[in-house]
Structures are given as structure tokens and as C-alpha cells.
C-alpha positions in Angstrom: 89.0 55.9 -102.4 86.1 58.2 -101.7 83.5 55.9 -103.1 85.0 53.0 -101.2 84.8 55.0 -97.9 81.2 55.9 -98.5 80.3 52.3 -99.4 81.9 50.8 -96.3 79.3 49.3 -93.9 78.8 51.5 -90.8 80.0 48.8 -88.5 83.4 49.0 -90.2 83.6 52.8 -91.0 83.8 54.2 -87.5 85.4 57.6 -86.8 88.6 55.7 -85.8 88.6 53.8 -89.2 88.0 57.1 -91.1 90.9 58.7 -89.2 93.1 55.7 -90.1 92.1 56.3 -93.8 93.3 59.9 -93.5 96.6 58.8 -91.9 97.2 56.3 -94.6 96.6 59.0 -97.3 99.2 61.2 -95.5 101.6 58.3 -95.5 101.1 57.6 -99.2 101.8 61.3 -100.0 104.8 61.4 -97.7 106.1 58.3 -99.6 105.8 60.3 -102.8 108.0 63.0 -101.3 105.1 65.3 -100.4 105.3 66.0 -96.7 102.0 65.9 -95.0 101.4 66.5 -91.3 98.4 64.7 -89.7 97.0 65.5 -86.3 93.7 65.0 -84.5 91.7 66.0 -81.5 89.3 63.4 -80.3 86.8 62.5 -77.7 86.6 64.6 -74.5 89.7 66.5 -75.7 87.4 68.2 -78.2 85.2 69.6 -75.5 88.2 70.5 -73.3 89.7 72.5 -76.2 86.5 74.3 -77.1 85.1 72.2 -79.9 81.7 71.7 -78.1 79.6 71.2 -81.2 81.4 68.3 -82.7 81.9 66.7 -79.3 78.1 67.0 -78.5 77.2 65.4 -81.9 79.4 62.4 -81.4 79.6 61.8 -77.7 77.0 59.1 -77.6 78.7 56.9 -80.1 80.9 53.9 -79.3 83.9 55.5 -81.1 84.7 59.1 -80.2 84.2 62.1 -82.5 87.4 63.5 -84.0 88.7 66.6 -85.7 91.4 65.3 -88.1 93.7 67.9 -89.7 96.0 67.1 -92.7 98.4 69.9 -93.8 100.8 70.1 -96.8 102.9 73.3 -96.5 105.6 73.4 -99.2 108.6 75.6 -98.7 107.9 79.2 -99.5 104.1 78.7 -99.5 102.5 82.2 -99.4 98.9 81.1 -99.9 96.8 78.7 -97.7 93.7 76.9 -98.8 91.6 75.0 -96.3 89.1 72.3 -97.2 86.5 71.3 -94.5 84.5 68.1 -94.8 81.4 66.8 -93.0 82.2 63.2 -91.9 79.2 61.8 -90.2 80.0 58.1 -90.5 76.4 57.2 -89.6 73.4 59.5 -89.0 70.6 58.1 -87.0 69.2 61.5 -86.5 70.2 61.3 -82.9 67.3 61.6 -80.4 65.3 63.1 -83.3 65.5 59.5 -84.7 65.0 59.1 -88.4 62.2 56.8 -89.5 62.8 53.4 -91.0 62.8 54.7 -94.5 64.9 57.7 -93.7 67.8 55.8 -92.1 68.8 53.5 -95.0 71.9 54.9 -96.7 72.9 57.2 -93.9 76.4 55.7 -94.0 76.9 58.1 -97.0 76.6 61.1 -94.7 80.4 61.1 -94.6 80.5 61.7 -98.4 81.7 65.3 -98.1 84.7 64.3 -96.0 85.5 61.3 -98.2 85.4 63.4 -101.3 87.6 66.1 -99.8 90.1 63.5 -98.6 90.3 62.2 -102.2 90.7 65.8 -103.5 93.4 66.6 -100.9 95.3 63.5 -101.8 95.1 64.1 -105.5 95.9 67.8 -105.3 99.0 67.2 -103.1 100.1 64.3 -105.3 100.1 66.5 -108.5 101.5 69.5 -106.7 100.0 72.6 -105.2 102.4 75.1 -107.0 103.8 76.5 -103.8 100.5 76.9 -102.0 99.7 75.2 -98.7 96.7 73.0 -98.6 95.0 72.0 -95.4 92.1 69.5 -94.8 89.9 69.4 -91.8 87.7 66.4 -91.4 84.8 66.7 -88.9 84.2 63.1 -87.9 81.3 61.9 -85.7 78.6 59.3 -85.5 75.2 60.9 -84.7 74.2 58.0 -82.4 71.5 57.6 -79.8 72.3 56.7 -76.2 72.2 58.2 -72.7 74.8 60.8 -73.5 73.3 61.9 -76.8 72.7 65.6 -77.4 69.0 66.3 -76.7 66.7 68.7 -78.5 66.7 71.9 -76.3 70.3 71.3 -75.1 72.5 74.4 -75.3 76.0 73.8 -76.4 79.0 76.1 -76.9 81.2 76.3 -80.0 84.8 77.3 -80.4 84.0 81.0 -80.8 82.3 81.0 -77.5 78.8 81.4 -79.0 76.1 79.1 -77.9 73.4 77.3 -79.8 70.2 75.7 -78.6 69.7 72.5 -80.5 66.1 72.3 -81.8 66.7 69.2 -83.9 69.5 66.7 -83.2 69.3 65.7 -86.9 70.9 69.0 -87.8 74.3 67.5 -86.9 76.1 68.5 -90.1 75.7 72.2 -89.4 77.0 71.6 -85.8 80.1 69.7 -86.8 81.1 72.1 -89.6 
């Protein structure tokens, strides 16, 4: 699963397609009797709910950025473990555009999220011994366009803190 996601051409693996992969994993687990809840916040709803960093990174892309959350909470769970994955489905560098040689292979910038989706599915399938397991996928395409985050833009994150972007190719730190 994870290798297939990373190898998918960028024209096919959009943020919407990656979210669909997560929903399919949740459905497979539910079919095994392991209840998994899947929810997401996408597009302008990210900004409206305070997730300014992930919104800023993905707002210039054709498909909207998304925060996808999968949760498996067995009855009586006392401990919670949260996995957070960087899912940049394609990284152009944004307006700090990567050179010709640096852009090849940037479809793999979603490898962290793909690996954690596979790990989440495997862990839930074999059982989490009464512990809850949550997965947060930070999905965006760092694209260029008229609404792209610019170097020197100041954006606000969920905590209320702000960050001046000095390099739009530092998108991974922003979405996480």
C-alpha cells in the first residue's frame, strides 16, 4: 500500500485521492470488525478552523489541502497514541521553485503519510491491546499559482502563533 501510494504519478495522487486511500483503509478495517472513524477538514475550512499553515501550503493547488483523521478507539482504551504524517503529494518548492534536477521524484514527499497509513492499518488489523490509535494525515500539494504562499508572508497556526515564511520550500515543517 505505502509503496504504491508513493509510486503513483502526481496527476493521479491528489490530496483527494490520498484521502480516498485513507477512507478505503478505514473501510477495510471496519470490515474486519475493527471500528475506525475517519473525518477530514479540507480547503478553506482549514483556515476557518485555525489550521492556517496547512491551508497556506496547499491553497494554490487544484485540489484542496486536507487534514485527515483516522481513529480506532477500542472499548476501555486508557492510552492514546497519535501518528502524524507529512503528506505532500507533490512538492514544487512553491514560489521558491525547485530547479529541474531537484523536482524529479517529489511525488515521494508524501512517503511519511503513506508509511503511517500502512502502519496504522497494520496495527489496527492485528489489534492494539486496548490502546487507542489515531492517525493524522497532513495532505497538501505545494503548488505555484496566484494564491501560493509567498516568501515573507506571515501566517497563523492553530496555537495562534505566527510564522514568517522565509522559504516556501519548507512546507513540511508548516503542515506538521
